[in-house]
N, C-alpha and C positions, 0 to 999 in steps of 0.2 A: 388633456388631459396632463395630471402631473407624473412626473417619469424619474426627479429627479427624488434622492431619498436623505431625509436631512437626518433622521435619528436610524439608525439603522436598527437596533433593539428592538424598540418601538415597531416602526414600521415592518418589522417582519413578524412582531406578535400580531397584531392591531389589523395589519391590513395584507401583505403577503402572502405568508403561510395561506392562509386561507384561498385567497385567490388563486395560492397555486395546486390548492385543491379539486377548488372548483373546475380550475382547466384540465385539470388532471383524471377526474372524472367524468369530465365532457370529451375527452378524447375518444378517452379509455369508451363510451357510451358510441362512440360514431365508430368504432375499430368493428366494434360487435355484428351492430345495425348491416356494416359494408362484409361481414362475412355470415352474413345469414348461417351464425349459427343455430341451434335447436337447446337453447340454455333446458330445460326443462327437461328432453332427454337424454342430456349428459347427465344432469342431477341422477334420475332413476339408474342410469346405469353405474355411476358414480355410488349411490347406495345400495346397486346390487353385488359391486363388486369387493366392498368394505363387508358386507353381510359374507360372501363369499368366502375370503381371505380370514372372516375373524370363526368361521367352519372349520379352516384348514387348522387353524393353532388348538379348537376346543378337539378332535380330531387325533392330529398332531401329542397333544397332551393325557390324550386317552390310551394312544399306542403307547406311548412314553412309560405309563402307571401300569401296566400291561406287560411293558419288557422286566419291568423291573419286580412284580408279583414273580415270575416265569425264576427269574435268576435266584429269588426266595424259594420257590417252588423244587429247584432241583439238587440247590441244598441238600432237603431235606428228600434219601432217596425213595421215601415211600408216594411221596407228592408226584411222581413223576407221572403214569401215566397222567395223570390231571393233566400234566401241561402238555403232550404231545394232545391229547385230544380234546382241549377245550382252548385253552391260551393261544398258541399257536395259530389255529388254522384263523380264531378272532382278529390275533395281530398282524397276518394274512390280506384278511378281508378290509383292515385297517389302511393297508398299509395303500391297496388298490383305491379303498374310495376316498386315499389324501392325493393321492396321484390325478386320478379324476377330476379333486375337487380344483388341484392346482391350475390343470390346463382349462378348468370353466376361470378361473380368478386370470390367468391369463389372457385368455380370449374377448373377456368385460375390459381389462388395464386397455390390453390392444384395441377395442372399437372406442374407448370413452379418450383416446389420442386420437383415432381417426376423426372422430366426431367434434375436434378440437383441433382440428388442424389447419383449418383457412383461419380460425383467429390467432394459432401460434405462426400464422408466416406471413402475417401481418405486419409485425413490429420488426423496428428496425432499430440498431445503434444511434440513429439519433432521435426518437423521439421525447428521450428525458432533458434532449436541448433545446428541444423546440419549446416545450413547454416552460422552462427557464425563462427562454426569450419572448414568446410570449407573457411572461408577467413581467420582465423585470424587460420590458421593450431597447431602454440603451445597450443590455449586453446581445452582441450577432457572435456567433461559433464559425470557424473556419471548418473548409472540409481536410483540409489540413496545412500544415504552418509553412509555409511556401517561403521561398527562395529571396520572395521580396520583402513579405513581410522580417523575414530575419533580418535581410539588409537595412531596412528600415529602426527597428529594436536598435541593431549598431550604431549606423549613424547618428541617430537624430537622439540614441538614449541612453548610452551608453552601457548597451545590454554584449556581455558577454558572450560569442560569437559557439565559442567551442571550448568547453574544461579543458582541463590537465586529463592526463593519462588517469586520473584515481576516478572516474567520472565517464557515463555515456547514459545518452536516452532510451528507456526501452518503453516510450508511450507519452504522447504530448497530446495537451488542448488546446489550440490556440485561436485568438478571438478581438473582440476590441469594445472594450467599455466606451461610449459618448466617442468612439473612435481613436480610442487610446489605447494600444496594443499590450496585449496577456499574451501572457502562455503558461498554460499550466502543466507543466514535466515530473514524470516517473520515471526515474536517475533508479543506476544500479552505482553505489557507492563501494569502491575499494579499500581499503587501510589496511597497514600492516601492522601486527599484533604478532606475541608468544602466544606458544603451547606448549604446556610441562607436562615431558612424555616418565610415566615410571617404568621402573625395572625389579624384576627380584631376584632374590637367590637365597635358598635355603642351605645352608650351611651345620653340619653333624660336628663335635667333638664330645671325647672322651673326661672324663674328671676323676680324680679320687677325693672321696670325700670323708669326714669321719664322723660316726656317730654319736649316741650320746653315751654311749658305753667304751667310746674307745678304740671301737674297732675302726678299719680301714673298711671302704668299697669302692668302688666305681659306678658310676652311672653316663650314659649317653643324653648331650644336650644338645638343644637343636635351635636354633632362631631363623628367622628368614628376613635379611638383608631387605631395606630400600633405600633402591638409588630415585634420582630424578635428573632428567637434564630440561632445561628451557632454547629450544629455539624457536627462530622466527617461524611467521603461520600470515598467508592474508585472511584478509576477511573481509569477506563481499554483506551488503545490505540496498535495502532499497530507501528512498525518500522522496515526498511529493513535495512538491512548490512551486508555489505559483508568483510567477515575476510581472509585475506589472511598469508600464510606463506611461510617464506624466511627465509633464513641463515643470512644476511644482519644485518650487526648491532645489535647483540646476546645479548646484555646488553644493550639497548639504548630502552630507553623510553621519547613521546614526545605526546603532542596531538597541534592542532591547529581546526580552530572553521573557517564557513562557513563567510566571509563579504561581497558577492557579489560584491569585486571588478569591476567586470565588468561592471555597472551599472551608474560608476562614468565615468566620463569624461577623456581626459588627462591632463590637468591643474588642477584638483580634485586628481589624484592619485599623481600626481606633490609635491601636498601639505599633501596630506597625508604620500608620503615615507618621507616629513624634517621635518614632526611630530614624525614619527617613529624613525629618528634617533637620533633627538636628548634623545627619551623614549632607545633609545639602547647606545647610551654615560652615560645616568642617569644607567641605567647595567649593562654596563661594572665599572661604579665606584665605583658599592655596591659590585660588585661580588672581586674588588680588594679589599676594606675595608672588605670585611667579607668572604678572604680566598680562594671566591667559584672560579671554575678553568671555569666559565663563559669566552667568548673569544667571543666579534659578528665575524662575517664574513666579509672577505673585502667587498662584495658585500651587501651592505643594503638594496639595492630594493629588494632583495630577502628577506633575516634577516624579513624586514621591514613586506611585502605581505605575505609571509607564518605565519611566525610571530609562529615559536616552540621553542619559550624562555624554557619556562619549559622543555628542555631538559635533559639529566642524564650520559650522555658522549658526549663528545666535540669533540672526535677524530673519533667515531665511527658513529657519526651527517658530521662530512667529508669527510669520507670516502663515505659515500651514494648520500652523496649531493658534487658529483661532478661538473666545472663548468658547464657538460653539465646539470647533472639533473637542476640546477638555472632555467637555461637559460629555459629549459624544464618545469620548475613548474611554473616560473616567466608568460610564453607564454600560457600555461593553467588559471593561474588566472584573467586573462587580458580578455580570448579570449571570441570574441561573436559566434564563430564557435557550439561549447555544451554547456555548460550550463554553465560556467563560473565559477564563487569562489562560488561553493553550497555545496562543501562538508565539512564534520568534517573530520577529519585523525586522526588520535590514535594509538599510536604506544605503544606496551605493549613487552618489550624483542621481540623473534620473530615471534609476531602475530599482527598482520597489520588490522587493522577496518577502511571502508568506510562508510560513510553515507554521502550518498546525497540526499539533498532535491527532486530533480527529481522521484527519484525511489521511494519515499513514498508513499503508497496506491496504489503501479503499484502490476500486479501479478506477481511472479518466472518463471512460464511457458506461454505462446500461446497457449490457446485450441484449439481444433479445433471450436466449439461452434463461435470464435473469428471472424473466416472466414466463414461459413455456410449463404447463404442468395438464395432466390428464383433465382436473378440474376448472370448469368452470368459475367458481367461486376460489380455488386456488388462485387462477388466473387472474381473478381479477384483486384480489387479498394482493396477490407479490405486486402487480403494475400500483397499485395505487401507495401500498408501502412501501417501497422502494424509489418511487419517485420521493416518496416525502422525504426522506432517507438525503436523497442523492443533489435534490434541489439543496436541504438545510444546511448537509457538509460543503457544498461549491458557496453560498448565501453567506458563511459564516468564515472559506475562506477572504470573502470578497472583504469583510463588515471592519478589519481596521483602515482600509481605505477607503471604505464608505464613509468611515467616522468622519474625515478628512474633506470639506466643501471642495475645496479646491483642486480635488483628482477628481472630479466629479466635471470639471467640464471640460468642453472641448478645446483639444491641441490648436492654439496658434499654428496658419499651417506656414508660418516663414522659416520653415526644417527647410537641410538642405535638400533637392529634391533626388529621388531616386532613379539612377537609370536604366534605361531597358535591360532585362538580365536573360542571358542564355540559358544561364541554370533555372529549374521550374519548381524545385526544392529543396529546400534549407537540410543544413549539414548534420542536424538534428535527426531531422526525416529521416533519413538514409542512417543514423546509426540505432534507431527504433526498429527498422524496416532489417537491420542487420539483424539485429536480437531476435526476432520470433523466428529466424531460417533455423533450419535442424544443424546444429553447430557443426557438423561433416562439412559444411559447406563453406565456410567461413574463419575457424582457427586451426590452429596447427593439430598435424594428427595424431600428439602425445598427449594432449589438455588434457589435463584431471580434473581441471576445477570449473568456475563458471569467466567469461570474460567479460573482457571490458573493449568496445568498440568505436575505434576513430574514425572518421569519412573525411576523405575528400573528392575535390568535385572534380572530373576528368572532364565532361562532355556532353554537348545534347545538341539532339541529335533527334530529329523528325518525331518532338514532343519526347523522347527517351533521355532521361537523366542517365549517364554512365559517372560512376561513383567507386575510386580504388575506397575497402574497405579492411583496415589492418585492427588483428585483435593480438590482442594481451591475455595471455592467461601463463598457467604453471603444469608442469610437468612434476610426478610425485616420485621423491626416490625412496626407498629404505635406505637408512641406515642404521648403521651400529657402532654405537657408543657402549666405549667399556669402564666403567668411577670406581675406584679403589675405594674399596672402604672399610673399617674398622672390624672386625668380628667379636664377639662377646669369648673366644676364643684367644683375642690379644694378637692376633694375623689381621694380617690384608685380607681383602679377599674382592675379587673381581667381580663386578655384578652389572650383564650387560642390558646396555638399552637400545632398546628398537625405538627407534625417530625419523620424521618423513621430512625431508628438503624438497623444499618447492625451488624446482627449476625452473625460471624464464622461459618463456617461449612468445616467440612476436608471429604474427602470418599475416598477409597481406595477400587478398583478395579483390578480383574489380565483376559488379553488379551492374545491371539496367534498371531504374526503377521508372514506373508508369503508372498510367490507371489501371483499376485492375482489367477494366473489359479488355484495353489494349494491350497487356499481357502477356507474354508467348511464352508459353510452359512455364507458369512463377511458382518460385519454389517457397515463401509465403507471402502476405497478404496483411494487409495489416490499416481499419481504417479509409476500403477504397482504393489503397495505392499497391503493389505491387513487386518485389524484386524477383530478376531474372537472373541467368547467369546465362 
């Protein structure tokens, strides 16, 4: 069976999308049969529930109108007896009827959930991953990001095991593509920016003026003075990154940024390429003058659209980007099948990082809660649609890599062997679990912001890893700054501006990490692992 993908856009459009949908439908039907739920009985219950909720809505509207007429009647004193004798009893009766209908609706909803409970309980967080593995047999997902895989990526593929204090992992999804290791990582990133704070002070003064007849008068004037101060402030955001390790181009590094070329018309693309060709010519001339080895490729459309002109090795760049790879990449950049040109591509020797805009903000796993509902038809729609969206997002994260045939080859195992490790789980896996615990366990007690967690391995005993987690965060102290400002009265005034002073905090705590079934009094769990103290 053919498993290699020679044209990622066409393969998805003509083959993989349909195959994945078929496998998803078959898997769902298998779960339905296993659950033995009564579909038609559930549909009947759901119809009754919706009818009951509609009735509640109609009764509520009728009651609101009667309340409105009662208020109008009370305004006219002569109609007060009508209000007392007619409208009030009707409103009370409707209130009781609404309460009874609400209770019936709630009972029907609970019954519908009970009917679907056997199916809802069969969903797991590995279902979506298993369907991708069936559709793309070269892909295998790991249950966790192990210390062994982390060490392999570091030793053999130039992977940075631990980022600086500005970011930490909050979720991970590791695996291999034809034995090439990869890691999806959802990070929390800390940056320092500024915040502008505002202060106001209203001043009054009396002034004399002469009217049109020459007479003198006095009047009171006012002015609101507005002062600002700008101070440092930490900001946090999340980022989803796919790191893919491959032996191709071991000394080559380059970057390229998303430009959303797919949004341009054909004529706009042509003009864009023509303009880029002039830029390429200038770059070639500069390379000759500076004795640089840069030489643009004959396929100027690829060169302009991919725009990786900061590459460090021309020979290895050409080894990766064969004519087929160039064609695949151009098709991907201009395609409207997936997400088009929405990806940043950063190659750092043997580690490739893909950052797609369509994956920012998404969860790395589809959890059972994404499917669960009280209605069979809603559950089915959730399962099929969400898995379709998930597969598309993951596939087009990989697509820039699949466009390069060399990256699909199995690695040559003349790599440095990884010695047996006492450590079971990776440093990044420790960070994700620390991020999942209640903040009171891991951060400084004065913390008033989010935190960045960094981990160290301490020891392993009986299959339990001990880790030291250092949390970096901030306290916030209120400060007052007095800003002198010139008022309309010609005098200087002191305008108070209150601002937040972010004071760095650091806390270190020890935790234990193991499989959830082995954990003692876990304080958080994620992807089958638990953390405890």
